[in-house]
C-alpha positions in Angstrom: 0.0 0.0 0.0 2.8 2.6 0.8 4.2 1.8 -2.7 0.9 2.4 -4.3 0.4 5.7 -2.4 3.9 6.8 -3.4 3.2 6.0 -7.1 -0.1 7.9 -7.0 1.7 10.9 -5.3 4.5 10.9 -7.9 2.0 10.7 -10.8 -0.1 13.6 -9.4 3.0 15.8 -9.0 4.2 14.8 -12.5 0.8 15.7 -14.0 0.8 19.0 -12.1 4.3 19.9 -13.4 3.3 19.0 -16.9 0.2 21.2 -16.7 2.2 24.0 -15.1 5.0 24.1 -17.7 2.5 23.7 -20.5 0.7 26.7 -19.1 3.9 28.7 -19.2 4.4 27.8 -22.8 0.8 28.6 -23.7 1.1 32.0 -21.9 4.3 32.7 -23.7 2.5 32.0 -27.0 -0.4 34.3 -25.9 2.0 37.1 -24.9 3.9 36.8 -28.1 0.8 36.9 -30.2 -0.8 39.7 -28.2 2.4 41.9 -28.1 3.2 41.3 -31.7 -0.4 42.3 -32.7 -0.1 45.5 -30.6 3.1 46.4 -32.3 1.6 45.8 -35.7 -1.6 47.8 -34.8 0.6 50.7 -33.6 2.0 50.9 -37.2 -1.4 50.8 -39.0 -4.1 52.1 -36.7 -4.5 55.6 -35.4 -3.3 56.2 -31.9 -6.6 57.7 -30.9 -8.5 54.6 -32.0 -6.2 52.3 -30.0 -6.5 54.6 -27.0 -10.3 54.5 -27.1 -10.4 50.7 -27.7 -8.0 49.9 -24.8 -9.8 52.3 -22.4 -13.2 50.6 -23.0 -11.7 47.1 -22.7 -9.9 48.1 -19.4 -13.1 49.6 -17.9 -15.3 46.7 -18.7 -12.6 44.2 -17.7 -12.3 45.8 -14.2 -16.1 45.6 -13.8 -16.1 41.8 -14.5 -12.8 40.8 -13.0 -14.4 40.3 -9.6 -16.1 37.3 -11.1 -12.7 35.6 -11.5 -12.7 35.4 -7.7 -15.4 32.8 -8.1 -12.9 30.5 -9.8 -11.0 29.7 -6.6 -14.1 29.2 -4.5 -15.6 27.0 -7.2 -12.5 24.8 -7.2 -12.4 24.4 -3.4 -16.2 24.0 -3.0 -16.4 21.4 -5.7 -13.4 19.4 -4.3 -15.1 19.4 -0.9 -18.8 18.8 -1.9 -18.8 17.5 -5.5 -22.1 19.4 -5.9 -21.3 20.9 -9.2 -24.9 21.5 -10.3 -25.7 23.9 -7.4 -22.2 25.5 -7.6 -22.5 26.2 -11.3 -26.1 27.5 -11.0 -25.1 30.0 -8.3 -22.2 31.2 -10.5 -24.6 31.5 -13.5 -27.0 33.6 -11.5 -24.1 35.8 -10.2 -22.7 36.2 -13.7 -26.1 37.2 -15.2 -26.6 39.8 -12.4 -23.1 41.2 -12.9 -23.6 41.4 -16.7 -26.9 43.3 -16.2 -25.2 45.6 -13.6 -22.4 46.3 -16.0 -24.9 47.1 -18.7 -26.8 49.5 -16.4 -23.8 51.2 -14.9 -20.6 50.8 -16.9 -22.1 51.6 -20.4 -23.6 54.9 -19.3 -20.2 55.7 -17.6 -18.3 55.0 -20.8 -20.8 56.9 -23.0 -21.5 59.9 -20.8 -18.8 60.3 -18.2 -15.8 59.4 -20.3 -17.5 60.7 -23.5 -16.2 57.8 -25.6 -18.1 57.5 -28.9 -18.7 53.8 -29.1 -21.9 52.2 -30.2 -24.2 50.4 -27.7 -24.1 47.2 -29.8 -20.3 47.1 -29.5 -20.3 47.7 -25.8 -23.0 45.1 -25.1 -21.2 42.6 -27.3 -17.9 43.1 -25.4 -19.7 42.6 -22.0 -21.4 39.5 -23.2 -18.2 38.1 -24.8 -16.2 38.8 -21.7 -18.9 37.3 -19.4 -18.9 34.1 -21.6 -15.1 34.0 -21.4 -15.2 34.2 -17.6 -17.9 31.4 -17.5 -15.8 29.1 -19.7 -12.6 29.7 -17.8 -14.2 29.1 -14.4 -15.8 25.8 -15.4 -12.5 24.6 -16.9 -10.7 25.4 -13.7 -13.4 23.8 -11.4 -13.2 20.5 -13.3 -9.4 20.7 -13.5 -9.4 20.4 -17.3 -5.8 21.7 -17.6 -5.3 20.8 -21.3 -8.3 22.8 -22.3 -7.4 25.7 -20.0 -3.9 25.9 -21.7 -5.5 25.7 -25.2 -7.9 28.5 -24.4 -4.9 30.7 -23.4 -3.4 30.9 -26.9 -6.5 30.2 -29.1 -8.2 33.5 -28.1 -5.4 35.9 -29.2 -4.9 33.9 -32.4 -8.6 34.1 -33.2 -8.6 37.8 -32.4 -5.9 38.5 -35.0 -7.6 36.4 -37.6 -11.0 38.0 -37.1 -9.5 41.5 -37.2 -7.7 40.9 -40.5 -11.0 39.5 -42.0 -13.1 42.4 -40.7 -10.6 45.2 -41.6 -9.2 44.0 -44.9 -12.0 41.7 -46.1 -15.2 43.5 -45.0 -13.6 47.0 -45.0 -14.9 48.0 -41.5 -13.2 50.9 -39.8 -10.3 50.1 -37.6 -12.2 50.8 -34.4 -15.2 48.7 -35.4 -12.9 45.9 -36.5 -11.1 46.0 -33.1 -14.3 45.7 -31.1 -16.0 43.1 -33.3 -12.9 40.9 -33.5 -12.6 41.0 -29.7 -16.3 40.0 -29.4 -16.0 37.2 -32.0 -12.7 35.8 -30.7 -13.6 35.8 -27.0 -17.1 34.5 -27.7 -16.2 31.8 -30.2 -13.2 30.6 -28.2 -15.4 30.3 -25.1 -18.1 28.4 -27.0 -15.5 26.1 -28.5 -14.0 25.4 -25.0 -17.4 24.8 -23.5 -18.3 22.3 -26.3 -14.9 20.5 -25.7 -15.6 20.5 -22.0 -19.0 18.9 -22.6 -17.3 15.9 -24.2 -15.5 15.3 -20.9 -18.2 16.3 -18.4 -21.7 17.6 -19.0 -23.5 20.2 -16.9 -27.2 20.6 -16.2 -29.3 23.6 -17.4 -30.0 26.6 -15.1 -32.3 25.5 -12.4 -33.4 26.1 -8.8 -30.5 26.0 -6.3 -30.7 24.1 -3.0 -29.3 26.6 -0.5 -28.1 24.1 2.0 -25.2 25.1 4.4 -22.5 24.0 2.0 -23.9 26.3 -0.7 -24.2 29.2 1.7 -20.6 28.7 2.6 -19.7 28.6 -1.1 -21.5 32.0 -1.7 -19.6 33.5 1.2 -16.3 32.2 -0.1 -17.1 33.6 -3.6 -17.9 37.0 -2.2 -14.7 37.0 -0.1 -12.6 35.8 -3.1 -14.1 38.6 -5.3 -13.0 41.1 -2.7 -9.5 39.6 -2.6 -9.3 39.8 -6.4 -10.1 43.5 -6.1 -7.5 43.9 -3.3 -4.8 42.2 -5.4 -5.4 44.7 -8.2 -5.5 47.6 -5.8 -2.1 46.6 -4.5 -0.6 47.1 -7.9 -2.5 50.3 -8.8 -1.6 51.9 -5.4 2.0 52.0 -6.7 0.9 53.8 -9.8 -1.2 56.3 -7.8 1.7 57.0 -5.5 4.0 57.5 -8.5 1.5 59.9 -10.1 1.1 61.9 -6.8 4.7 62.3 -5.8 7.0 61.9 -8.8 7.5 63.3 -12.3 5.9 62.3 -15.5 9.2 60.8 -16.6 9.4 58.5 -13.6 5.7 57.6 -14.1 6.6 56.7 -17.7 9.5 54.5 -16.6 7.1 52.6 -14.3 4.1 52.3 -16.7 6.0 51.6 -19.9 8.9 49.4 -18.7 8.5 48.1 -15.2 4.7 47.3 -14.9 4.5 45.4 -18.3 7.5 43.3 -17.4 6.1 42.6 -13.9 2.7 41.8 -15.5 4.4 39.3 -17.9 6.3 37.6 -15.1 3.1 37.4 -13.1 1.2 35.8 -16.0 4.0 33.3 -16.5 4.8 32.2 -12.9 2.2 33.5 -10.4 -1.1 32.9 -12.1 -0.3 29.3 -12.9 -0.1 28.6 -9.2 -3.7 29.7 -8.7 -4.8 28.0 -12.0 -3.1 24.6 -11.5 -1.7 24.2 -8.0 -4.8 25.5 -6.0 -7.2 22.8 -7.4 -4.6 20.1 -6.8 -4.1 21.3 -3.2 -7.8 21.2 -2.6 -8.0 17.7 -4.0 -5.1 16.5 -1.8 -6.7 18.0 1.3 -10.0 16.3 0.5 -8.1 13.0 0.2 -6.1 13.7 3.4 -3.0 13.3 1.2 -0.9 15.7 3.2 2.4 14.1 2.1 1.5 15.1 -1.4 0.9 18.7 -0.3 4.4 18.7 1.1 5.8 17.4 -2.2 4.0 20.2 -4.1 5.2 22.8 -1.6 8.8 21.7 -2.0 8.6 21.8 -5.7 7.0 25.3 -5.8 9.5 26.7 -3.3 12.4 25.4 -5.4 10.8 26.8 -8.6 10.2 30.2 -6.9 13.8 30.3 -5.7 15.1 29.5 -9.2 12.9 32.0 -11.0 13.5 34.7 -8.4 17.3 34.4 -8.4 17.4 34.2 -12.2 15.1 37.2 -12.6 17.1 39.3 -10.1 20.5 38.3 -11.7 19.4 39.1 -15.2 18.0 42.6 -14.2 21.0 43.3 -11.9 23.7 42.3 -14.5 22.0 43.0 -17.8 19.0 45.2 -17.0 20.5 48.5 -18.1 21.8 47.3 -21.6 18.6 45.4 -22.2 16.3 48.3 -21.4 18.5 50.6 -23.6 18.2 48.0 -26.4 14.5 47.5 -26.1 13.3 51.0 -25.3 14.3 54.6 -26.2 17.1 56.2 -24.3 14.6 58.2 -22.2 13.6 55.0 -20.3 17.2 54.2 -19.2 16.4 55.2 -15.6 13.9 52.3 -15.3 16.7 49.8 -14.8 17.3 50.3 -11.1 13.5 50.3 -10.4 13.2 47.0 -12.3 16.0 45.5 -10.3 14.3 46.3 -7.1 11.0 44.8 -8.4 12.9 41.6 -9.3 14.3 41.5 -5.8 10.9 40.8 -4.2 9.3 38.8 -7.1 10.2 35.5 -5.2 7.8 36.7 -2.5 5.0 37.0 -5.0 5.4 33.4 -6.0 5.7 32.1 -2.5 2.7 34.2 -1.4 0.7 32.7 -4.3 1.4 29.2 -3.1 0.7 29.9 0.6 -2.5 31.8 -0.1 -3.5 28.9 -2.5 -3.0 26.5 0.4 -5.0 28.7 2.8 -7.9 28.9 0.3 -7.7 25.1 -0.3 -8.5 24.8 3.4 -11.5 27.0 2.9 -10.1 29.9 4.8 -10.9 32.6 2.3 -11.5 35.3 4.9 -8.0 34.7 6.3 -6.5 35.0 2.8 -8.4 38.4 2.3 -7.1 39.6 5.7 -3.5 38.8 4.7 -4.0 40.6 1.4 -5.4 43.7 3.1 -2.5 43.7 5.7 -0.1 43.7 2.8 -1.8 46.8 1.3 -1.6 48.6 4.7 2.1 47.6 5.1 2.8 49.0 1.6 1.2 52.4 2.6 2.9 52.6 6.0 6.3 51.6 4.5 6.0 54.2 1.8 5.2 57.0 4.3 8.3 56.1 6.3 10.5 55.7 3.2 9.5 59.1 1.7 11.0 60.7 4.8 14.3 59.1 4.0 14.5 59.4 0.2 12.9 61.2 -2.7 13.8 58.4 -5.1 11.0 56.6 -7.0 12.5 53.3 -5.9 10.8 54.0 -2.5 7.5 53.0 -4.1 8.9 49.7 -5.2 10.6 49.0 -1.9 7.3 49.8 -0.1 5.5 47.3 -2.4 8.2 44.7 -1.6 7.6 45.3 2.1 3.9 44.6 1.6 4.6 41.3 -0.2 7.2 40.4 2.5 4.6 41.0 5.3 2.1 38.9 3.4 4.7 36.1 3.2 5.3 36.2 6.9 1.6 36.2 7.8 0.7 33.5 5.3 3.6 31.3 6.4 2.3 31.6 10.0 -1.2 30.8 8.9 0.0 27.8 6.9 1.7 26.4 9.9 -1.4 26.9 12.0 -3.5 25.0 9.4 -0.9 22.2 9.2 -0.9 21.9 13.0 -4.7 21.6 12.9 -4.5 18.8 10.3 -1.9 17.0 12.3 -4.1 17.2 15.4 -7.1 15.8 13.5 -4.9 12.9 12.2 -3.9 12.1 15.8 -7.5 12.1 17.0 -8.5 9.8 14.1 -5.7 7.5 15.0 
């Protein structure tokens, strides 16, 4: 029996590693397609049209991004209860309400407050397509369909390029119309394709009445808390932007927005998001099966990976950051090099935090995870207020952000140990 358990454990870890690294490759393909398309658009499409399009997409994305918080609660609740019908129906109802709320509030804001001249059909289409995309992504995550998840990652940007070329060159639509309709068609068609592929593996029931038993009430609470945490994680990044806008020059803001933030975003997409996408559901499954030795194996692997990625990222930026930035960007962005090096210094904490918060969520402690995230934000603000008394360098913003992530690491490590002690006590009582 120990040999069988070890074999199952090794197989699970091997499958996780394969899904994780395939996810990195899929993300690299997505980034390459998306970035290359943006460079091409910048050569052929008016800057004003690109600005309007990206602004609309950003505003609508922020309004729907809270629904991505449902993904983690769906994963954990499904692993604990296996009641996928009620879990999915609650998510469907929430998604419909959020789409209607976005129609009623975000569209008037875009049209009348931002004064962006975009048709109602395009705006409604974008909201529907994004909502369908969130729905497909969350279901793939809940059922741990990693191959489909990775396929979704690169199919959508590829479809977006294809639809744009057909609409702009073939149907002779304006650039702005082609951008919006290609986004609607690519997100919508990719989501429908993935849902059809998912149906071949596991079918879901139509929308129906939900049995609000205690487990489902707990799921709703977890989902709401996870949505708040998703907002808090975004806020932690944008606080650094707001502090830079408030206290530093436009040149320093440009260094951060044009060089530092995109690179940090790409590194997060490559190495942090896959932890929530692939590691979290496996941790939830391991805990459901009381396979705590498998949790330890996953933890050791993630910590080694985080150390390797963190040291490599810091070494590259410290040794080659300045010449790389001068090669990739105009001379005016050369001062971004030391800022990027300081960001690389604390990136390892972002990966470790992702694992530890995933472990906390896998135990169902979503409120604790939110509390740690909020404490990180408060630490960032307090650290910056202290650092600005000592220096007027923009690096203070990045160091303060690093202090926030370091505090999250300390608190999440302590919380993880408490949860492990609780599991050990339960095992002794069972024995």
